[in-house]
C-alpha positions in Angstrom: 0.0 0.0 0.0 1.3 3.5 -0.9 1.5 5.9 2.0 2.0 9.5 1.0 5.0 11.3 2.6 3.8 13.8 5.1 5.2 17.2 4.3 6.3 19.1 7.4 5.1 22.7 7.4 7.8 25.1 6.3 9.4 26.8 9.3 8.7 30.5 9.4 11.8 32.4 8.2 13.1 34.6 11.0 12.4 38.2 10.3 15.4 40.3 9.5 16.1 43.2 11.9 18.8 45.4 10.5 21.2 46.8 13.0 20.8 50.5 13.8 22.7 52.6 11.4 26.0 53.9 12.8 26.4 57.6 12.9 29.0 58.7 10.5 30.6 61.9 9.1 33.5 63.0 6.9 36.1 65.6 6.7 37.6 66.7 3.4 40.6 68.9 2.6 39.8 71.1 -0.3 41.7 73.4 -2.6 44.7 74.9 -0.8 43.0 76.2 2.3 39.7 74.7 3.1 38.4 72.0 5.5 34.8 70.7 5.1 32.9 68.8 7.8 30.1 66.8 6.3 27.3 64.9 8.1 28.2 65.7 11.7 25.9 67.1 14.3 25.8 70.8 15.1 27.5 70.3 18.5 30.7 69.3 16.6 31.2 72.6 14.9 32.2 74.9 17.8 34.9 72.6 19.2 36.3 72.1 15.8 36.2 75.8 15.1 38.1 76.5 18.3 40.7 73.8 17.5 41.4 75.2 14.0 41.5 78.8 15.3 44.0 78.1 18.0 46.6 76.0 16.2 48.1 78.8 14.2 46.5 77.9 10.8 44.7 81.3 10.6 41.0 80.7 10.5 39.6 83.3 8.1 35.9 82.4 8.2 33.5 79.4 8.4 29.9 78.9 7.3 27.4 76.2 6.4 27.5 74.8 2.9 25.2 72.6 0.8 25.1 68.8 1.4 24.7 69.0 5.1 28.2 70.4 5.6 30.2 73.2 7.2 33.3 74.8 5.6 36.3 76.4 7.4 38.5 78.6 5.2 42.0 79.4 6.3 44.3 82.4 5.6 47.2 80.0 5.2 47.7 77.2 2.5 48.3 74.1 4.6 47.7 71.6 1.8 50.2 73.3 -0.5 53.4 73.8 1.4 57.1 72.9 1.0 59.0 70.8 3.5 60.2 73.6 5.7 56.6 75.0 5.9 54.8 71.7 6.6 55.0 71.6 10.4 52.0 74.0 10.9 49.8 71.9 8.6 50.6 68.7 10.5 49.8 70.5 13.8 46.5 71.6 12.2 45.7 68.0 11.3 46.4 66.8 14.8 44.2 69.6 16.2 41.4 68.5 13.9 41.7 64.8 14.9 41.9 65.6 18.6 38.8 67.8 18.5 36.9 65.2 16.6 37.9 62.5 19.1 36.7 64.7 22.0 33.4 65.2 20.2 33.0 61.4 20.1 34.1 60.8 16.5 36.7 58.1 15.9 38.4 57.7 12.5 37.3 54.7 10.6 39.5 55.1 7.5 41.2 57.6 5.2 40.8 57.1 1.5 41.0 58.8 -1.9 38.0 57.7 -4.0 38.2 60.5 -6.6 40.2 60.1 -9.8 40.9 63.8 -10.0 44.6 64.6 -9.7 44.0 67.6 -7.5 42.0 65.6 -4.9 43.4 64.4 -1.6 42.6 61.7 1.0 39.5 62.4 3.1 38.6 61.2 6.6 35.7 59.0 7.5 34.5 59.0 11.1 32.1 56.9 13.2 30.4 58.0 16.4 31.5 56.5 19.7 29.0 54.8 21.9 27.3 57.5 24.1 27.4 55.0 27.0 31.1 55.5 27.4 30.6 59.0 28.8 32.7 62.1 28.3 35.9 61.8 26.3 38.8 63.2 28.3 41.7 65.1 26.6 44.2 62.4 27.6 42.0 59.9 25.7 42.7 61.8 22.5 46.5 61.6 22.9 48.0 61.5 19.4 51.1 62.5 17.4 52.2 62.6 13.8 55.1 60.7 12.1 55.7 62.2 8.7 57.7 60.4 6.1 59.6 63.2 4.4 60.9 63.1 0.8 63.0 60.0 0.3 65.1 59.8 3.5 63.5 61.5 6.6 61.1 61.0 9.4 59.7 63.8 11.5 57.9 63.2 14.8 55.5 66.1 15.4 53.3 66.8 18.4 54.3 63.9 20.6 54.6 66.2 23.7 55.6 64.4 26.9 56.0 61.1 24.9 58.6 62.5 22.5 61.7 61.0 24.2 60.1 57.5 24.4 58.8 57.7 20.8 62.2 59.0 19.4 63.9 56.1 21.3 61.5 53.5 19.8 62.1 54.8 16.3 65.9 55.0 16.7 66.0 51.4 18.0 64.1 50.1 14.9 66.3 52.1 12.5 69.6 51.0 14.1 68.4 47.4 14.0 67.2 47.2 10.4 68.8 50.2 8.6 71.7 52.5 9.1 72.7 55.0 11.7 70.3 58.1 11.4 71.3 61.7 11.9 69.2 63.5 14.5 67.9 67.0 14.1 66.1 68.4 17.1 63.8 71.4 16.6 61.3 73.2 18.9 58.3 71.7 17.2 59.6 68.4 15.9 62.3 65.8 16.0 63.8 64.7 12.7 65.8 61.7 11.6 67.7 61.8 8.4 68.9 58.5 6.9 71.7 57.3 4.8 70.2 55.9 1.7 66.6 56.3 0.6 64.2 54.1 2.6 61.1 55.8 1.1 62.4 55.3 -2.4 64.7 52.3 -2.0 66.8 50.5 -4.6 66.0 46.8 -4.9 68.7 45.8 -2.5 67.3 48.1 0.2 63.6 47.4 -0.3 63.2 44.5 2.1 65.2 46.3 4.8 63.0 49.4 4.5 59.9 47.4 4.9 61.1 45.4 7.9 62.4 48.5 9.5 58.9 50.1 9.2 57.3 46.9 10.7 59.8 47.1 13.6 59.1 50.8 14.1 55.3 50.2 14.4 55.9 47.4 16.9 58.2 49.5 19.0 55.7 52.4 19.1 53.0 49.9 19.9 54.9 48.8 23.0 54.5 52.4 24.3 50.7 52.1 24.1 50.2 53.8 20.8 48.7 52.3 17.6 48.5 53.6 14.0 45.3 55.6 14.0 45.2 56.7 10.4 47.6 57.0 7.4 46.8 59.7 4.9 48.2 62.2 2.4 46.7 65.6 2.3 49.8 67.3 0.9 50.2 68.5 -2.7 52.6 66.1 -4.4 56.1 67.5 -4.5 59.6 66.2 -4.1 59.9 68.2 -0.9 56.6 67.0 0.7 55.7 64.0 2.8 55.3 60.7 1.2 52.8 59.8 3.9 51.5 61.2 7.2 51.1 58.6 9.9 49.0 59.5 12.9 49.4 57.4 16.1 46.9 57.4 19.0 47.1 56.0 22.5 45.0 52.9 23.0 42.2 53.2 25.6 38.6 52.5 26.4 37.2 54.6 23.5 39.6 53.4 20.8 41.4 50.1 20.5 
């Protein structure tokens, strides 16, 4: 006798509940002297304005723009400077990142998605969980390491950590490269190398890469990690190859 197979009723498919959208915003570096904040809340604008106005960049004016944005125009030209003039623009970048961090915005990534030659990297941010409470100034502890031309490193804005950071860099360089020449200035500490680690010959390429890996590990042992790597500088033989920003690891950023 034939017994029909009993079909089990199809299980109800679980309903899809998309996660809440993360709050995001962007900062772009436009023309020679403009910073645009896009998509952030209004509470972010006054602290960012204060940071820009007080870092020596020369805030000329700021005003809302289309596309849910706010533009800051500077009297200086921070994105179009030569090597000897680039320190103020790096301090400006630090001031912007610190102000954003204290306004509960952490960098997600820097990228260049435009194919236009004149465009630069832009910064993408994501909002920090409000449950973490206020962000203290010490939790936005950052510094810049600029790779200059073909053969230099500049440490900018490291403050009380300068001695430790300089020691970590020197140990990596002495281990995997050649003895660097130190240049100590009021606003930065510079290493000049024998050879060209940022434009190496084939014989030097592997050593340059392992030296950078060791350098990142040494800085990591001090409690800092690479926060973002970007290039907002106009291409020039005198300008940075890359600008690396390091941030101290803590409860609001890991």
